[in-house]
N, C-alpha and C positions, 0 to 999 in steps of 0.2 A: 795898558797896565791896570787900569781900573777893572776891566772885565776879568782879567786873570785873578785878581784879589777876591772878587766875589765868588768865583768858582772854588777857590781854596777854602774859604770860610764855610761854604755850604757843605763840602765833603767832610770837613772836620766835625760839623754839627751832627751829621748822620752817623758817624762812627761811635757815638756814646749813647748812654741811657739817661732819660730824664728822671727826676726825683719821683715823679708819679709812677713811672714804670717800675722803679725799684721797690716802691712800697707795695704795689700790686703783686709783684712776684713774691716778695717776702710773705705776704698774707696768704697767698695760695699755697706756698710751701708749708706754712704753719698749719693750715687747715688739713692738708694732705697728711702731714705727720700725725696730727691728732686722730684722724680717721684710721690710719694704719695702726697706731698705738691701741686704739679701742678694739680694732679687729683682732689684733694679737692678744690683747688682754681677755677678750671674750672667748677666743679660741683656747687660751690656756685654762680658763675657768671650766670650759666644756670638757677639756681633756681631764682635768682634775675631778670633775663630777663623774665622768664615765669611769675613770679609774676607781673611784670610791664605790660606785655601783657594782663594778666587777669584783671588787674586794669582798663586799658583803655577799654577792652572788656565789663566790667560791666557797665561803663558809657554809652557806645554806645548801649548796649542792653536795658538799662533803657530808653534811648531816643527813640529807635526803638519801644518799647512797647507802648509808648505814641503816636507815629506817626502812629501806626497801627490802631488807631481810626480815621476814616476819618474826623470826626468833629474836633478833635484836630489837625490833619494834616493841615486842612484849616486855623484854627486859628493861628497856628504857622507860616504857610506860609504867612498869612497876616501880622503878626507881623514882620517877616523878610523883607517883601516887603516894609514896612513903614520905615525901617532903612536905613541909608546911605549905598550905594553900595549893598543894599539888603542882608545885613549880620546882623544876630542877635547874638551878642557876649554875652556869659554867663559865670558865674562862678559856682562852685559846690554849693555855697550858694544859687544861683538863682534856681538851680534845687531842692534843699531842700525846698525852699519857694514857689515853683510853678512858676518858670520862672520870678519871680519878678513882676508878673502881678497884684498884689494887688493894689487897692481894688477890681478890677473887678473879680479876681480869674477865669480868662478865662481858665487856664490850671492847673490841680491839680499837687501837688508835686509828684515826682517820688517815687514809693514805694521802689525801690532798692537803691535809694540815699537818705539817711537820715542824721541827725545831727551826727551820729556815724561814717559816712563814712570819711575816711582820705582825707584831702584836698591836700595831697602831694603823689606822686607816690612812690614806694619802693626805688627809687634812691634819694628821698627827694626833688624832683622838683615839683613845682606847674604846673597847666595846665589851658589853656583857651579852652573854648568850643564854637564852631561856628555852627550855622545853616544858611546855605547860599542858596539863591534861585538859582537853577541851570537851570531854564527854562526861556523862553523869556517872561518877564512881560509885554512887549508892545503888545503881541498878546494874546487876551483873550481866543482864541481857542487852544493855545499851551498846551500840557500836563504838568501838574504841577509836579515839581521835586525839591527835596531838597538835600543838601549835609550836612552830619554830619562830622565835622572836630574837632578833639581833638589834641591840640599841646602843648608840654611842653614849659615852659618859661625859663628853664635853660638848658645849653648845656651838652651833654654827649660826652665822647671821642668816636672816630670813631669805636673802637672795640665793645663797649657796644651799641652804636647807631645801628649798622648794625645787631648785634646779637639779640637785643630786637625787632627791626622791623621785622626780619625774624620770630620771635616767634608769631607775630600777623598774620602771614600768608598773605593772599591777601589784608588785610586791613592795614598792617603796612607799614610805609614809613618814610622818614626823609628829613630834609632840611640841607644839609651838606655844600653847597656852592662849592662842588667840581665838580658838573656836570652842571654848568651854561653855557649855550651856546644859540645861536640864534635859534637853532633847537630843543632843549630839555628843558622841564620844570625844574625849580630849586627845586621843591618839588616832589619827585618821590617815587613810591612804591618800596619796597625791591625786589620784583619779576617783576617790570616793568609793572604791569597791569594797572596802572593809574598814573596820574601826572597833576600838575597844577602850575601856576605861583604864586610866593609869593605875587605879586601885586594884586591877587584876594582878599587878606585879607587886603588891604590898608585901612587906616583909623581906624583900630582896635588897641587896647592896645598892643596886641601881636605883631603886625607889628612894632610898635614903639620900643618895647623891643628888638626884633630881630635885627632891624637896628642899635640900639645902641650897641649891642653885636653880631656882625655877626659871622657866622660859620667860622672856620679856621681849618687847618690841625692839629694844636697843641691843640686847645681848643675843637674841635669836633663840633657837630651840634645839631639840635633840632628834637625830636621824634614827629611823626605825625601819627594819626590814622584817616582813611578816609572811609566813607560809603555813597553811593548814593542811594536815595530812590525815586521811582517814584509813583505818586498818583494812577496810574492805577493798580500797584501791590498791593497797600494798599487797595483800594476799592474792588479789586477782582470782583466777580460777585454778589455783594450785590444787592438785588432786581432785579436780572436779571436771568431769567430761561425760557428756552423753555419748553412747555408743554410735560410731560412724560405720555403717555397713559398707562393705566393698573395699575397705582400705585398712589392712591389718596394722600398718604403721601408726595410724591414728589411735589405735586401741592398745598400743604396746609401750611399756616403759623400758628404757634402755640404760637405767642406772640403778644403783642401790637405793633403797628406801629407808631413810633414817628418821624414825618418829620421835627422837629425842626423849626417850623414856615415857612416851605417852601411850595411850591404849589404842587397840584396834577394836572398834565397836561396830555392831550392825552389819557383819559380813554374812552374806548368804552362803557362799562357798569360797574356800581358799585353796589354791593350788600353787605349791611352791616346787619348782623343778629341782632346786639344789638344797642348800641348807636353810634352816629356819632358826633364828635366834631372837627370842623375845625377852625383854626386861620389864614388861608390863602385862596387862591383862588382854587376852584375846577371847572374844565371844563370837563364835561362828554359828549362825543360825542353821546352816546346812552342814556340808562335809568339809573336812580339812585333809588335804593330801600333800604330803611332803616327800619329795623325791630323794632327799638325803637324810641327814640327821636333824632332829628337832631338839632344841634346848630352850627351856623356859626358866629364866633366871629370876628368882624371887617373884614369880608371877603365877597367877591362876589362869587356867584355860578352861573353856567350856565349849564343847562341840555338841550341838543338839542332834546331830545325825552321826556320821561315821568319822573317825580319826584314823587315817592310814599313813604310816611312816615307814619308808623303805628301809632305813638303816636303824639307828638307835634313837631312843627318846630319853632325855634327861630333864627331870622336873625338880627344880630347887624350891618351888613354892608349896603352898598348901591348898587343899580344897579343889584339886584338879578334877574335873568331872566330864564324862562323856555320856550323853543321853543315849547315843546309839552304840555302835561297835568301835572298839579300839584295836587296830591291827598294827603291830610293830614287828617287822621282819627281823630286827636286831634285838637289842636289849632294852629293857625299861628300868630306869633308875629314878626313884621318887624319894626325896628327903622327908616329905611330910605325908599327909593322908591323901588317899585317892579313892574316888567312888565312881562306879560305872553302873548305869541302870540296865545295860545290856551286856555284851560279851567283851572280854579282854583276851586277846590272843597275842602271844609274844614268845620269842625264843627263851628269854629269861626275864624275870621281874624281881626287882629288889625294892622293897618299901621299908624305909626306916621307921615310918609311922604305921599306919594301918591301910589295909586294902579292903574295900567293900564293894560289892556289886549285887544287883538283883538278878543278874543273868549268869552267864557261864564264864569261867576263867580257864583259858587254855594256854599252857606254857610248858616249856621243858623244865624250867626251874622257877619256883616262887619262894622268895625269902621276904618275910614281913614280920612286923611286930604283932599284928593280928590280922586275921583273914575272915571275912564274912562273905559268903557267896551262896548262890542257889546250887551250882554244880562246879566241881573242880576237876579238870582233866589235865594232869601234869605228870611229867616224868619224875620230878623230885620236889618235895616240899621241905624246906629247911626253916627252922625257927628257933630262936633262943628266947626262952620265956614267952613263947608264942601261944596264942589262943586261936584255934581254928574252929569256926562254926559254919557248918554247911547244912542247909535245909534240904538239899537233895543228895546226890551221890558224890563221893570223892573217889576218883579213879587215879591212882598214882603208883609209880614203880617203887619209890622210896618216900616215906613220910617220917620226918624227925621233928617232933614238936613237944611242947609241954602239956597243953590241954587240948583235947579234941572232943567236939560235940557234933554229932550228925543226927539231924532230926528228920524223920520220915524218909530216910535214904539209906544207902549202903556204903561201906568202906571196902574197896577192892584194892589190894596192894600186894606187892611182892615182898617188901621189907618195911617194917614199921618199928619205930623206936619212940616210945612215949614215956615222959618223965613225970607226968601229972595225972589228972583225972581223965578218964575216957568214958564217954557216954554215947552209945550207938543204939538208936531205936530200931534200926533195920538190921541188915546182915553184915557180918564182918568176914571177909574172905582174904586170907593171907597165908604166906608160906614161911616167912621168917619174922617172928614177932618178939620184941623185947619191950615188955610192958611192966611198969612199976606196980600198978594196981588195976585189976580188971574185974568187973562185975558182969556175969553172964547169966541170963535166965535159962537159955537152952542152947546146946551145941548142935550144929548141923553136921553134914558129912565132912570128913577130913580125908584128903588124899594122902597126906604124909604123916598122919598121926596128929593127935590133939593133945 
């Protein structure tokens, strides 16, 4: 009996836990829960920091995509240059609405930033966006450059501030107030790759907000995303290429060329297979050849050699000039004055202003306010209150004008109708003449009577 009792007592003791075992187990569980909690908390903070970094990265990318268009770059640069301190301050709503540039709509709304985009970062803070001119605006030859700065308007504690800035990599930084000195900037990158003074943003709403709630060790600082963009990097080698021999594709453009009302300058030779429409100035050092029609809208053109147009030429500007020959197989219409130092050859030519050339004018029909030429070879000259001055010969089937002066040359015509003064120093040969006033020193031979 005694032996059996001891055995039962021993088994009962082994089936339970001692107080020490319970305390040890509880302690281990508590430590494990604390470790798991810290891991989850750190993970959540990292997720929050990465989300905020991506938030600012999206805004920056949307702006970069717009600035990658050289035309938009220059428009935004000019907008920023017109602002105080050369800073264009924007909100997210401005980006949604196209930089707030209505009614001109100079810049389109950003595709990545729409009305569904949150106007607060994952920490719940709003942000201001700045596009600041980073080049010397006083020097017109200085390379254009812009800075994209995105800064939070609410403070983050130091731990979150530095963690989030580091997640932005080389673009992330902060204004913490702890690194202010005479030698270092007060807004710096988390990796020290860039930095600038808070005073660079003076005059902005963000500057006023930050100064009313400055950074501190207890309250933290302001998150900043920074990117520098140079126009040379944006433009790349647009319309710039050295000739590549042996590969025609590398020397060929397969799309329309829109110069945005800018000029074509410094061209040796221009060859256009189809139509040519210019709204600005074209200066061609060599020859210009157009396979179709040519239209110059409110533009001057200068060709130092030959201008050859297969179809029609319409010139709505003034001062059009060709140093060499102008050959138009169709019609020439000029609203203003035109001058040619050599030959003009056309089916018909209409000049609402004046036509002047030191060479020869050859055309079926010429109609102009005034004509000055060395030699005229035309089928018909029509003028209303027109003065024609020819230093050489005028050979025409029909001439109808007000005043006619031929110096050291001849007038040879089938039909002439003059309503003003006529002075011919050489010979006049005609068959049907209607002249208001004629002064002749001597008559020559007449085939049909004089």
